[in-house]
N, C-alpha and C positions, 0 to 999 in steps of 0.2 A: 115467574117460574125460576126456581133455584136449580142450577145444573150441578150435579156432583162431579167434582174434578179432583180426585184424590192426589193426583200428581201435580196439579196446577200446570204452569208452563215454565220451561227453563228460563232462568234469568239471562238477560243479554249480558254475556261475559264482558263485553267491551266497557259497559257502564260500571260494572262491579270492579273490574280490574283498575280502571282509571281512578275511581273513588278510593279504592284500597291503597293505591300508590301515593296519592296526594293528600288524603285526609288522615289527620291524626286519629288513632283508634279509640274514639270516645263514644261511639254509638254502636248498637247492635240492631240494625234495622230489620224490618219484616222482609220476607222473601218476595217482594213485588217491587217493580220499578214504575213509578207513576209518571205518565207523560202529560196528562191534562186532568183538570178537575172542574166540576160545575155543580152547584147546588149541594146535594149531600153525597155526590158520587165522585169516585176517583177512577180514572181509566189508565190501565197499564200499557206497556209497549206492545202487548199482544191484542189490545183492543178490548180486554175484559174489564168489566166494571165492578167496583167494590163499594159497598155502603160504608161511608166514613164514620166510624164510631169513636174517633179520637178528636176530630175537629181541631187539629193542631193545638191540642191542650186548651180548648175553648177560644182560640183566636178567630175561628170562623163560625161563631154563633149565628151569623146572618147567612151562612152558606158560602161556598166557594164562588168567587167572582160575582158577587151580587151586582146586578147591572147599575143600580144607583150609585154604589160605591166606586165601581170601575169608571163610570161617567165622570164622577167628581175628580178622580185621580187624573184622568186624561185631560179634562178641562183645565185643571190647575197646572198640570205639567206643561201645557201649551203656553202658559203665561209666566210662571216663575216657580221654581222648586225650593230654593233656599234663600233666606235673607237672615243674616245673623241677628240675634236678639239685640245687638248693639244698634240696630236700625229697625224702626217700626215698619210693619207691613199691614196690608188691608185685611188679611185673612185671620191672623191669630186672635184679634179681639173677639171675633165672632165665635171662634172655637172655644175660647175661655168662657164666654157668656153661655154657650150651649152646654158645655160639660158641667159648669157650676150649677146651672139651672136644673139640669137633669139629676144631679146628685144632691141638690139641696144644700150646697156649700157656698161660701162667700168667694173664695179665691183658689186658684190652682197653680201648680208648678208643672208644666209639661216636660216630659222626659221621653226616652226612647224605649228601652227594654224594661221588663218588670223588675229585674234586679236593681236597675238604676233608680226606679221609683221607690223600692224598699229602702235602699241606701239613703235616698233623699228624705224619706219619712223618719229614719233613724236620726239623721242630722237635725232635722226640724225638731224632733222630740227632745233631743239632748239640749239644743239651744234654748228651747222653751223651759226645760228643767233648770238651766243655769240663770236665765234672765227673768223668768216669771216665778218659778217655785223657789229660786235662790238655793239650789243644791250647790254644795262646795265644788269648785272647779275640778274637773277630772273624775268626779265620783258618781255621775248620773248613771242609773241602772235601768235597763230595759228588761222586762219579763217576757219570755217566750214560752211556747208550749212544746212538750215532748211530742214527737211525731210531725213536727212542722216541716214545711218546705217553702222557703221564701226566695230562693234563687241560688246562684252559684258563685258569687264573689267571695273573696277570702273572709270578709267580715261576716257574711251570712252563713257560709259553711262552718264558720267557727262555732256557731250555736246550733248546727244541725245535729240531729240524733243519729244520722246514718253514717256508720263508720267509713264506708268507701268514699263519701263526700268529703271527709276530713283528712283521711290518711295521707301523709306526705305533703300537706299544704300549709302547715303551721309555720311560725307561731300565729296565734289568733288574737283578735282584739278582746280586751276584757270588757266588763260592763253588762253582761247578759246573765240572766238567771232563768233556769228552766223549771216549769211546773207541769204536772199532768194535765192533758187536755180534758176539759169537761169537769174538772174538780174545783169548785168554787172555794171550798175551804182551803185548798192548797194555795190558790191565788191570794186569798186574804192573808194567809200567813206569810207569803213571800213579799208582799208590799211593805216597804219601809220608807223612811223619810227621804232616802236618796233615789227612790223609784220615780222615773219620769214618765214611763209609758208601759202599756201592755200591748204587745204586738200579737195578733191572732188571726188565723183564717176561720171564718164562720163555719166552714166545713173543710176538713183537711182533705185535699185532693190527692197529692202524691203520697200522702201518708196512708192511703187505702180507702178513700171516700168515707171518712169517719164523721158521722153526724153527732154533734154533742147532745147531752141530755136536754130535754125540754126546759126552756127557761134559762139555760146557762149563759147565753150571750147577753140576755137582758140583765141577769144578776151581775155578770162581770162588768157591764157598762155602768150599772148603778154603783157598784163597789168602787170603780175607778173615779166616778164623780165625787163620791163621798170622801175618798182618800187623796184627792187632788193629783190624779194620775191620768195621762192622756190615754184614751181608748183608741188604738190604731188598728183598723180593719184592713187586712190584706185581701182584697176582693178581685185580684188579678184573674183568677180562674173562676171564682164564684159569681162575679158581678155581671152586669149587662144582660140580665134575663136568664142566665144559665139555670138557676135554682127555682125559678118561678116568680121571682120579684126582680125589680131593677137592680137591687143589691141584696145579697143573702141576709144581711142584718135586718132587713125589713120583716123577715119571718118572726122576729122577736120585737118588732116595733122600735128598733134601735137606730139612732143616728150617731155614727162614730165621730169622735173629735177629729180624727185624721183618717181619710179614706184613700186607699191605693187602688187605682184602676189600671188596666193594661189589656193585652191580648185582643179581645173583641172590640176594644176602642178603635182598632184599625180595620175591623172587618176582615182581617187576615191579609191586608194589602201592604202593610208598612209597619215598622216598629213604632208604636205609639204607647206611651203610658202617662199617668198623671197622678200627682198627689194633691189632695183637696182638703181644705180646712177652713176654719173661721178666719175672718180678717184679723182678729186679735192674736190668734196663734201665728199666722203668717207674718205678723208685724215684727216678729223677733229677727227676721232676716233683713239684710240691707244689700244694696247693689254691690256686686263683686264677690259676695260670700257663697254663692251657689250659681250654677248655670250649666248649659250644655250647648255645644255648637249646633247640633241638629234638633235638640228639643224644641218643639213648638214651631218648626219651620212651616212655611206656607203650604207645602204639599201635604205634610202630616196634618195640618190644621183642617184643610179642605176634606181630606179623607175622614178625619175624626168626626166632623160635623155630619157627613153623610152616614157614617156608621151608627151614630147616635140616633139620627132620624129614622133609620131602618128599624132599630130596636124599639123605638117608641111608636112610630106610626104603623108598623106592621104587627104590633102587639106581641112581640116575641116572648115577653115574660109570661103572659097569659097562655100562649101556645106551649111554652115549656111546661107549665103546670099541667095542662091537659094531656099533652103527649107523654110527659113523664109518668103520669098515672097509668096510662095505657101500657107503656113499656114495662113498668114495675109489675103490673098485673100479668102480662105475658110471661115475664121471667119467673114470677113466683108460682106459677102452675107447672113449671118444668120439674118433673120428678126424677131427681138424680142424686145418688149418694155422694156425688162430688161437691154438691152445693152446701156450704155452711150457712150462708146468709145472703140475701139480696137487700141492699139498702141504698138510700139516697134521697135527694129532694129535687123536684123538677127533673131536669135532664142531666143531672150530675149523679150517676148511678154506678154502684160497684157491686160485683158478685165475688164474695169470698169463697174460696175453694179449698178442698183438702189436698190438692195437688198444685204444683207450680202453675201459675196463671198462664205462662207462656205456652203451655200445652193446649189450652183452650184457644188462645190467640192464633196459634198455628192451624188448629182444626178449623176455625172460622174462615180462614182464608180460602179453604176449599169450597166454601158455600157463599163466597162473594161478600164477606164482611171483613173490614180492616179495623181492628181494635188494638188495645195495648194494655199491658199490665201496669197497674198503678203502685203495686207493691208485690212482694214475692208471690203471694197467693190471692191477689185481688185483681180482677180485670175491670177496666174502666169502660163504661158504656156512656158515651157523651156525643151523640150525633149533633149536627147543626140543628138549631131550634126551628128551622123551617121544614123539618121532616113531615111527610104526609102520612095519613092513615095507611095507605097502601105500602109505603116504605117501612112503616112500623111492623106491618104484618110480615113483610119480607124478613125483617130482623128477627121476629119471633120464630118463624119457620127455620131460619138458618141456625138460631140458637138451639132449637129442639133437635135438629139433625146433628149438630156438632156434639152436643151432650150425649146423644144416642151412640155416636161413633166412639166417644171416649169411654162411655159406660160399657160398651161391648168389649173393650180391651181390658177391663178389670179382671183380676184373678178370681 
């Protein structure tokens, strides 16, 4: 049952004041303070539960505090947490085998954050361009897409299309060229003899849940192969079951040259990311040319193994396909003049609105749903992949009521 609570509950001012004093002002959080989380639910300091439709940007595909992942974390923490890569350990080899087998790739570079993984993929692609494609030194070019979001390092925001991500942070690194997302002719025109890679999200998440035209990913992959360019897929948000397949490229039957994973690779328990590729591509790197103190540490490796086991053994990709179809069906029958389009794949779903998405985000809080805008006028609907039919019905009812409330306020 959904309880209407237009006023919600007042935020605990002590938490708000402490955060505002000591945190740089880089976030505009929702007006709830979460005290605990389990499965698909967040519980605030007043004991009220909210259906989590953000999933920490797909980091908790497996649900909050999945027992198998938590058990792996605790068990490994009791033995050893970190051992520098300069020393071998017993856990990392099993993680490397597990993630490579899962992804159908030969070798992996374990890192921590998604941005680190993207930076690693760029370094790998450039090194491959110089040593294998024989691009003149300092001239290797990476093609990216308009509307992209690959992270927040200075290199990455340098090719971001979002002005506020770039303003005041330059100068930026050269060597990137932007093409329209979904436009295969533009990609073909942009590729030149100094192009080493095409870096792309199979579905743009932060860009507004933008699904490319049918066949685009397959055509881009084929074009890259034809023109001797690495096809680099950023599946940090789209991978590990989120869109209905283990990786979103599988919708088009595509195996990337370089695959970037993160977020749900940890089950939401620890920063874990990885870059995967063939042995031939990885062979351009030598000891000392790349690394990370925490990347691939035993604790991360144990958590990563468990996270992948849950995705595979609990059939989360299949569940995402089935649940995503149900959610899309519920959303598409909502009759509101505020809705421009409902789109997505699996459980990566966006609703484009005629109004700022934050208004719907705030309205949903009154009905026990925590969501987030992915773009100015797009709200992201991305619950954990373990969501049940009953919880989907809850979401549908909350959405209907929230839209009715907003519609009633129209002039």
